[in-house]
TORKOL-208055 format. One record per residue (C-alpha): residue number from 1; x, y, z. Coordinates in steps of 0.02 Angstrom, whole numbers, plus 50000, padded with zeros to 5 digits. Example, Ala and Ser with C-alpha at 12.3 -4.5 7.8 and 13.67 -1.06 7.14 Angstrom:
! residues 2
1,50615,49775,50390
2,50684,49947,50357
***
This chain:
! residues 215
1,55923,52776,49296
2,56069,52683,49217
3,56052,52583,49056
4,56073,52420,49152
5,55936,52469,49273
6,55818,52511,49131
7,55852,52342,49048
8,55821,52252,49212
9,55657,52347,49230
10,55601,52289,49059
11,55635,52110,49105
12,55518,52128,49252
13,55530,52014,49402
14,55689,51908,49410
15,55666,51731,49345
16,55544,51771,49205
17,55642,51723,49052
18,55554,51675,48890
19,55535,51493,48943
20,55449,51538,49105
21,55343,51666,49015
22,55282,51532,48894
23,55247,51408,49036
24,55133,51530,49126
25,55053,51600,48968
26,55007,51426,48906
27,54929,51385,49073
28,54821,51541,49064
29,54775,51509,48881
30,54717,51334,48929
31,54616,51399,49076
32,54533,51548,48992
33,54547,51507,48807
34,54665,51599,48691
35,54533,51722,48630
36,54476,51752,48809
37,54649,51796,48872
38,54716,51973,48863
39,54892,52035,48889
40,54825,52116,49047
41,54771,51943,49109
42,54946,51876,49075
43,55025,52027,49159
44,54922,51999,49317
45,54959,51812,49323
46,55145,51839,49296
47,55154,51983,49417
48,55247,52090,49291
49,55203,52236,49180
50,55143,52216,49002
51,55299,52307,48944
52,55402,52171,49029
53,55309,52041,48926
54,55340,52142,48768
55,55524,52136,48807
56,55518,51952,48756
57,55379,51946,48626
58,55297,52068,48509
59,55117,52011,48534
60,54998,51882,48606
61,55002,51798,48436
62,55188,51773,48453
63,55162,51689,48622
64,55038,51572,48539
65,55154,51537,48393
66,55302,51495,48504
67,55193,51386,48615
68,55110,51280,48481
69,55273,51264,48385
70,55355,51193,48541
71,55228,51051,48537
72,55236,51029,48349
73,55425,51030,48341
74,55431,50894,48473
75,55307,50787,48376
76,55397,50808,48211
77,55562,50765,48296
78,55484,50596,48338
79,55459,50558,48153
80,55644,50585,48122
81,55706,50464,48254
82,55793,50308,48191
83,55657,50192,48253
84,55529,50296,48157
85,55623,50283,47992
86,55701,50109,47988
87,55634,49934,48009
88,55463,49859,47978
89,55329,49989,47949
90,55215,49922,48085
91,55357,49940,48211
92,55394,50115,48150
93,55211,50160,48169
94,55205,50090,48345
95,55361,50189,48390
96,55285,50351,48325
97,55127,50322,48427
98,55225,50275,48583
99,55340,50425,48571
100,55195,50542,48531
101,55117,50491,48697
102,55280,50527,48785
103,55289,50698,48703
104,55109,50732,48754
105,55151,50692,48935
106,55316,50787,48936
107,55239,50940,48852
108,55061,50919,48915
109,55009,51104,48928
110,55084,51144,48758
111,55005,50994,48670
112,54840,51033,48755
113,54845,51209,48684
114,54891,51142,48512
115,54744,51022,48510
116,54624,51162,48558
117,54666,51286,48420
118,54524,51309,48297
119,54597,51411,48155
120,54529,51580,48206
121,54695,51670,48178
122,54838,51656,48054
123,54947,51575,48188
124,54812,51446,48225
125,54788,51407,48041
126,54975,51381,48021
127,54973,51264,48171
128,54827,51165,48099
129,54921,51148,47934
130,55071,51074,48025
131,54957,50960,48125
132,54883,50893,47964
133,55058,50863,47898
134,55100,50761,48052
135,54937,50665,48038
136,54980,50626,47857
137,55146,50549,47911
138,55050,50432,48026
139,54918,50395,47894
140,55054,50350,47768
141,55133,50230,47892
142,54965,50146,47920
143,54940,50125,47732
144,55115,50054,47710
145,55092,49933,47854
146,54928,49871,47780
147,55010,49851,47609
148,55145,49745,47692
149,55014,49634,47773
150,55056,49689,47950
151,54888,49772,47986
152,54718,49691,47971
153,54650,49724,47796
154,54470,49736,47857
155,54503,49904,47943
156,54509,50060,47834
157,54681,50144,47849
158,54608,50319,47862
159,54492,50262,48001
160,54637,50174,48088
161,54738,50335,48088
162,54593,50435,48160
163,54560,50307,48295
164,54743,50294,48343
165,54764,50479,48368
166,54590,50501,48438
167,54646,50384,48576
168,54811,50475,48599
169,54739,50651,48593
170,54601,50609,48717
171,54736,50588,48850
172,54742,50777,48874
173,54564,50773,48942
174,54598,50659,49089
175,54784,50634,49118
176,54850,50708,49280
177,55039,50694,49313
178,55004,50702,49500
179,54919,50532,49494
180,55087,50447,49468
181,55055,50364,49300
182,55219,50375,49205
183,55230,50414,49020
184,55304,50242,48986
185,55160,50155,49075
186,55033,50256,48979
187,55122,50221,48814
188,55128,50035,48856
189,54940,50030,48889
190,54890,50127,48733
191,55004,50034,48613
192,54952,49865,48684
193,54767,49904,48665
194,54789,49980,48492
195,54917,49866,48412
196,54857,49701,48483
197,54697,49737,48387
198,54782,49800,48230
199,54921,49675,48199
200,54888,49522,48095
201,54925,49356,48179
202,55078,49335,48068
203,55150,49497,48133
204,55119,49479,48320
205,55265,49504,48436
206,55289,49480,48620
207,55222,49616,48737
208,55348,49749,48780
209,55452,49733,48623
210,55417,49911,48568
211,55443,49974,48743
212,55618,49905,48748
213,55653,49979,48576
214,55594,50150,48629
215,55700,50145,48785
***
């Protein structure tokens, strides 16, 4: 067998690059649970040999790391967008929430996996640490917005942060892309419900303002 043929064999069935491998692996992790999924399970679902999987990754842990980091990297990228870093804090907060919903919809299987990790492995603990860092960014925005008088002072900032992302994170339990609800519609609904209740009367703006900012 030639060297090229051997390399093709290791890649397994045509079309299974790393991206496709992650897509299928995440789907199986979400169905069976990470701990309940073996490399043999992944091999059967993919229709390729385990050695073909190992061509791309060194272990199941690496599959998990790449998968949860895909979701985390997308969320942290939101915090670096211009609308997340400039302007009134309440508007920055609303943008982060809106865009987080869009990330959740765009990367639904990966965010679902991220939200289900429990810290049983080193990779999971690292993911939880990064999640807490992201949550802290949001919590800091809530505190700043309250200090500026843009958020009702009778609601504890820490509780506000938990409620905001409790609402956002719960989307993974019921959202089905096949039902035709677009990410922008979902973001509009969540931000309207959340921020109409949070904003002080002096800081109210017309509906849809944040939607037009987020594009």
